[in-house]
C-alpha positions in Angstrom: -52.0 1.2 -36.1 -50.3 -2.0 -35.1 -48.9 -2.4 -31.6 -45.5 -4.2 -31.3 -44.1 -5.6 -28.1 -41.1 -3.8 -26.7 -37.8 -5.6 -27.5 -36.3 -7.5 -24.7 -33.7 -5.4 -22.9 -30.6 -6.8 -21.2 -31.2 -7.2 -17.5 -28.6 -5.4 -15.4 -26.8 -7.7 -13.0 -28.1 -7.4 -9.5 -25.6 -5.8 -7.3 -25.3 -7.6 -4.0 -24.4 -5.1 -1.3 -22.9 -7.7 0.9 -20.5 -8.8 -1.8 -19.5 -5.2 -2.4 -18.8 -4.6 1.3 -16.9 -7.9 1.5 -14.7 -6.9 -1.4 -14.1 -3.4 0.0 -13.1 -5.0 3.4 -10.7 -7.4 1.6 -9.1 -4.5 -0.2 -8.6 -2.5 3.0 -7.0 -5.5 4.7 -4.6 -6.1 1.8 -3.6 -2.4 1.7 -3.1 -2.4 5.5 -1.1 -5.7 5.5 1.0 -4.7 2.5 1.9 -1.3 4.1 3.1 -3.1 7.3 5.1 -5.7 5.3 6.8 -3.0 3.2 7.6 -0.8 6.2 8.8 -3.6 8.5 10.1 -6.4 6.3 8.4 -9.0 8.5 5.2 -10.8 8.8 2.6 -8.5 10.4 0.5 -9.5 13.4 -3.2 -9.8 12.7 -4.0 -7.3 15.4 -1.7 -4.8 13.7 -3.3 -5.5 10.3 -6.8 -4.9 11.8 -5.8 -1.6 13.3 -4.0 -0.4 10.1 -7.0 -1.5 8.0 -9.6 0.0 10.4 -11.4 -3.3 10.6 -11.9 -5.8 13.4 -9.6 -8.8 14.1 -12.6 -11.0 13.4 -13.0 -9.4 10.0 -9.4 -10.3 9.1 -10.0 -13.9 10.0 -13.3 -14.0 8.1 -11.6 -13.2 4.9 -8.2 -14.8 5.5 -8.0 -18.0 7.5 -4.4 -17.4 8.7 -1.4 -15.1 8.3 0.0 -17.3 5.6 -3.1 -16.9 3.4 -3.1 -13.1 4.0 0.6 -12.9 3.2 0.2 -14.8 -0.1 -2.5 -12.3 -1.1 -0.1 -9.4 -0.3 2.6 -11.0 -2.4 0.2 -11.3 -5.3 -0.9 -7.7 -5.0 2.7 -6.6 -5.1 3.5 -8.8 -8.1 0.4 -7.4 -9.9 1.7 -3.9 -9.4 5.2 -4.8 -10.7 3.9 -6.7 -13.8 5.4 -5.4 -16.9 7.9 -3.1 -15.2 10.9 -5.0 -16.6 11.8 -4.0 -20.1 13.1 -6.4 -22.7 16.9 -6.1 -23.2 18.3 -6.3 -26.7 20.4 -9.5 -26.8 22.4 -8.1 -29.8 23.8 -5.1 -27.8 27.3 -4.8 -26.3 27.8 -7.2 -23.4 28.6 -4.4 -20.9 25.5 -2.5 -21.9 23.3 -5.6 -21.5 24.8 -6.4 -18.1 24.4 -2.8 -16.9 20.8 -2.7 -17.9 20.0 -6.1 -16.4 21.6 -5.3 -13.1 19.8 -1.9 -12.9 16.4 -3.5 -13.6 17.0 -6.4 -11.2 18.1 -3.9 -8.5 15.0 -1.8 -8.9 12.8 -4.9 -8.8 14.5 -6.5 -5.8 14.5 -3.3 -3.8 10.8 -3.1 -4.1 10.3 -6.8 -3.3 12.9 -7.1 -0.6 10.6 -6.4 2.4 8.2 -9.1 1.2 11.0 -11.6 0.5 12.4 -11.0 4.0 9.0 -11.4 5.5 8.3 -14.6 3.6 11.4 -16.2 5.0 9.9 -16.1 8.4 7.5 -18.8 7.3 9.1 -22.1 8.1 8.3 -24.3 6.3 7.4 -22.1 3.4 3.7 -22.7 2.3 3.2 -24.4 -1.0 1.7 -21.4 -2.8 4.7 -19.3 -1.9 7.1 -22.0 -3.0 5.2 -22.2 -6.4 5.5 -18.4 -6.8 9.2 -18.5 -5.9 9.9 -21.3 -8.4 7.9 -19.4 -11.1 10.1 -16.3 -10.7 13.2 -18.4 -10.6 12.3 -20.0 -13.9 11.4 -16.6 -15.4 14.9 -15.3 -14.4 16.6 -18.3 -15.9 14.7 -17.9 -19.2 15.6 -14.2 -19.2 19.2 -14.8 -18.7 19.2 -17.4 -21.5 17.8 -14.8 -23.8 19.9 -11.9 -22.8 23.2 -13.8 -22.9 22.3 -16.2 -25.7 25.4 -15.4 -27.7 27.8 -16.0 -24.7 26.1 -19.2 -23.6 25.7 -20.7 -27.0 29.5 -20.8 -27.4 29.8 -23.2 -24.4 29.6 -26.9 -24.2 26.5 -28.5 -22.6 27.9 -28.9 -19.1 29.8 -25.6 -19.1 26.7 -23.8 -20.3 24.5 -25.3 -17.5 27.1 -24.4 -14.9 27.4 -20.9 -16.2 23.6 -20.5 -16.2 23.4 -21.7 -12.7 26.1 -19.2 -11.6 24.3 -16.4 -13.4 21.1 -17.2 -11.6 22.9 -16.9 -8.3 24.6 -13.6 -8.9 21.5 -12.1 -10.5 19.1 -13.6 -8.0 17.4 -12.7 -4.7 20.0 -14.1 -2.4 22.8 -12.1 -4.0 20.9 -8.8 -3.7 19.9 -9.4 -0.1 23.5 -10.3 0.8 24.8 -7.2 -0.9 22.2 -4.9 0.7 21.6 -6.5 4.1 24.8 -8.4 5.0 27.4 -6.2 3.2 25.4 -3.0 3.9 25.8 -1.6 0.4 23.7 1.3 -0.8 21.5 0.5 -3.8 23.8 2.1 -6.4 26.9 0.2 -5.2 24.9 -3.1 -4.9 23.7 -2.6 -8.5 27.3 -2.0 -9.7 28.6 -5.0 -7.8 25.9 -7.3 -9.2 26.9 -6.2 -12.7 30.5 -7.0 -12.0 29.6 -10.4 -10.7 27.6 -11.2 -13.8 30.5 -10.1 -16.0 32.9 -12.2 -14.0 30.8 -15.3 -14.5 30.6 -14.8 -18.2 34.3 -14.0 -18.5 35.2 -17.0 -16.5 33.1 -19.2 -18.7 34.7 -17.7 -21.8 38.2 -18.3 -20.5 37.5 -21.9 -19.6 36.0 -22.5 -23.0 39.1 -21.1 -24.6 41.4 -23.3 -22.5 39.4 -26.4 -23.5 39.7 -25.5 -27.2 43.4 -24.8 -27.0 
């Protein structure tokens, strides 16, 4: 009877209790900080975050060197939760339907992000990581508008197309939503409808101007 050596079995990774505890503390801090941002629409104080997270102030600073770093982590957590929530819009559909669906999707997105956006504007100057994320979302919106309104934009000359796209970014962007909700005091439904009307107005103006130039 021959004796064979047992085959080598994969070694389970060693679980470091300190790393697990640190990760758990980080999650608690992010959850607490995020709750405060979403409730208050402003940057939370570290002492408030510590109380909300049931950790010490020292623990907050051990994991996040300052409020800016903590806020960026909160923004990323919110963005992760919202990933994939915006559906593609058929660019071959009727213009009014495309505009309605876009304004409804943007309204839902902005309403969930508005507290964090307002809080971020308290940072002056805005930290580089936050600027990078803002520019990324701005570029993503521009690309989305180019796709959804490809037919309307394609009929314009180069300069007119660029100007119309810039105008669309404004009326379908953060600043417009905050102005409608905060400065004008509109309810979500009315703000959504108004955003749609502004988008249609930009496209109609571009179409009229293109017609005048061709006449």
